[in-house]
C-alpha positions as CSV (number, residue, x, y, z in Angstrom):
1,M,2.9,-24.7,-15.9
2,E,1.3,-26.5,-13.0
3,L,1.0,-24.5,-9.7
4,D,2.0,-25.9,-6.3
5,W,1.1,-25.0,-2.7
6,T,3.9,-22.3,-2.7
7,D,2.3,-20.4,-5.5
8,G,-0.8,-20.0,-3.4
9,H,1.5,-18.9,-0.4
10,L,3.1,-16.3,-2.6
11,A,-0.2,-15.0,-3.9
12,R,-1.3,-14.4,-0.3
13,W,1.9,-12.7,0.8
14,L,2.9,-10.5,-2.1
15,P,0.0,-8.1,-1.6
16,V,0.8,-7.9,2.1
17,M,4.6,-7.6,1.5
18,P,5.2,-5.9,-1.9
19,D,9.0,-5.9,-1.3
20,L,9.0,-9.7,-0.9
21,D,11.3,-11.3,-3.5
22,P,9.0,-14.1,-4.9
23,D,12.0,-16.1,-6.2
24,I,13.8,-16.1,-2.9
25,E,10.5,-16.8,-0.9
26,G,9.5,-19.4,-3.5
27,A,12.9,-21.2,-3.3
28,V,13.1,-21.2,0.5
29,T,9.5,-22.2,1.0
30,R,9.7,-25.0,-1.6
31,A,12.9,-26.3,0.0
32,G,11.2,-26.4,3.3
33,E,8.1,-28.1,2.0
34,L,10.2,-30.7,0.2
35,T,12.2,-31.3,3.4
36,R,8.9,-31.8,5.3
37,H,7.6,-34.1,2.7
38,L,10.7,-36.3,2.7
39,R,10.8,-36.3,6.5
40,K,7.2,-37.7,6.6
41,V,8.2,-40.4,4.1
42,R,11.2,-41.3,6.2
43,E,9.1,-41.4,9.4
44,Q,6.6,-43.7,7.7
45,A,9.4,-45.9,6.3
46,L,10.8,-46.3,9.8
47,V,7.4,-47.2,11.2
48,D,7.1,-49.8,8.3
49,V,10.4,-51.5,9.2
50,D,10.0,-51.1,13.0
51,L,12.9,-48.7,13.6
52,E,13.2,-45.7,15.8
53,R,14.8,-42.7,14.2
54,F,17.9,-42.9,16.5
55,E,18.3,-46.6,15.6
56,Y,18.1,-45.8,11.9
57,D,20.6,-43.0,12.3
58,T,23.1,-45.4,14.0
59,L,22.6,-48.1,11.5
60,H,23.0,-45.6,8.7
61,K,26.3,-44.2,10.0
62,L,27.6,-47.8,10.5
63,A,26.6,-48.8,7.0
64,G,28.4,-45.7,5.7
65,R,31.6,-47.1,7.2
66,E,31.1,-50.3,5.2
67,G,29.3,-51.9,8.1
68,R,32.1,-51.8,10.7
69,A,33.3,-49.1,13.1
70,T,34.4,-48.5,16.6
71,P,32.0,-46.9,19.1
72,S,34.1,-43.8,19.2
73,E,33.9,-43.4,15.4
74,L,30.1,-43.8,15.6
75,A,30.0,-41.2,18.4
76,S,31.9,-38.8,16.3
77,D,29.8,-39.5,13.2
78,L,26.6,-39.0,15.2
79,G,27.8,-36.0,17.2
80,L,27.1,-37.8,20.5
81,S,29.0,-38.8,23.6
82,P,30.4,-42.3,23.7
83,A,28.0,-43.1,26.6
84,S,25.0,-42.3,24.4
85,V,26.3,-44.5,21.6
86,T,26.8,-47.3,24.1
87,G,23.2,-47.1,25.0
88,R,22.1,-47.2,21.4
89,L,24.4,-50.1,20.6
90,D,23.0,-52.1,23.6
91,G,19.5,-51.8,22.2
92,L,20.6,-52.6,18.6
93,E,22.6,-55.6,19.7
94,R,19.6,-56.9,21.8
95,R,17.5,-56.7,18.6
96,G,20.2,-58.6,16.6
97,L,20.9,-55.6,14.3
98,V,24.6,-55.1,15.3
99,V,27.2,-57.2,17.0
100,R,30.2,-56.1,19.1
101,T,33.4,-58.1,18.9
102,P,36.8,-57.6,20.4
103,S,39.1,-55.6,18.0
104,R,41.5,-57.7,15.9
105,T,44.1,-55.0,16.3
106,D,43.7,-53.7,19.9
107,R,42.3,-55.9,22.7
108,R,41.2,-52.8,24.7
109,R,38.8,-51.9,21.9
110,V,35.6,-53.3,20.5
111,D,34.4,-53.2,16.9
112,V,30.7,-52.8,16.0
113,A,29.4,-54.5,12.9
114,L,26.1,-54.6,11.1
115,T,24.5,-58.1,11.2
116,D,22.8,-59.4,8.1
117,E,19.5,-58.5,9.7
118,G,20.7,-55.0,10.5
119,R,21.8,-54.5,6.9
120,V,18.4,-55.8,5.6
121,I,16.3,-53.5,7.8
122,W,18.5,-50.5,7.1
123,R,18.3,-51.2,3.4
124,K,14.5,-51.5,3.5
125,A,14.2,-48.1,5.1
126,M,16.7,-46.6,2.6
127,D,15.0,-48.1,-0.4
128,R,11.6,-46.6,0.7
129,L,13.0,-43.2,1.2
130,G,15.2,-43.4,-1.9
131,G,12.3,-44.5,-4.0
132,E,10.4,-41.4,-3.1
133,E,13.4,-39.2,-3.7
134,H,13.8,-40.7,-7.2
135,R,10.0,-40.3,-7.8
136,V,10.0,-36.6,-6.8
137,L,13.2,-35.7,-8.5
138,G,12.2,-37.8,-11.5
139,A,10.1,-34.7,-12.5
140,L,13.5,-33.4,-13.8
141,D,15.7,-35.0,-16.4
142,A,19.3,-35.9,-15.6
143,K,20.7,-32.6,-16.9
144,E,18.2,-30.6,-14.8
145,R,19.0,-32.7,-11.7
146,K,22.7,-31.9,-12.2
147,V,22.0,-28.2,-12.5
148,L,19.7,-28.3,-9.4
149,S,22.4,-30.1,-7.4
150,D,25.1,-27.7,-8.5
151,L,22.9,-24.6,-7.7
152,L,22.0,-26.1,-4.2
153,R,25.7,-26.7,-3.6
154,R,26.4,-23.0,-4.2
155,V,23.6,-22.1,-1.8
156,M,24.9,-24.5,0.8
157,V,28.5,-23.2,0.6
158,A,27.1,-19.7,1.4
159,A,25.0,-21.1,4.2
160,E,27.8,-23.1,5.7
161,S,30.2,-20.2,5.6
162,G,27.8,-17.8,7.4
163,P,26.6,-17.5,11.0
164,G,25.8,-20.9,12.5
165,G,27.0,-22.7,9.4
166,R,29.4,-25.6,9.5
167,R,31.2,-27.7,7.0
168,R,30.4,-31.4,7.1
169,S,32.7,-34.2,5.9
């Protein structure tokens, strides 16, 4: 079995804290290290495609709504005020990544849509991050990935039901 950084971390801490559960410490530390690794990859992917994090987040939420949403839907998805979303959309529209058009169903509303360029740049960032996720989780076979996902779901249900936890839709 190959050793990772966390194995060294555990070797340093177990003599200092003999009551430390190495499986809990190992799981939590590895989850944190994996999160940090993927965050670095995402940050580099955004640099590579010339997107700020907030721009990517907005494009991502819009893409998740099949490329079309109202500003209020985006505000809800992003957990932001409508005024904050308006500022984001102004910048994205100036860059040609989104377009705002009058609603077809309510003339008081506008709809926001990804442009072809917006979809391409979002997709490039997604592909780079997704490629690394597949590479890293490719260390497991399909059955193991399913088991890991199921185990993490159980852990997240416990986390979301406790103090500070929240269910997301």
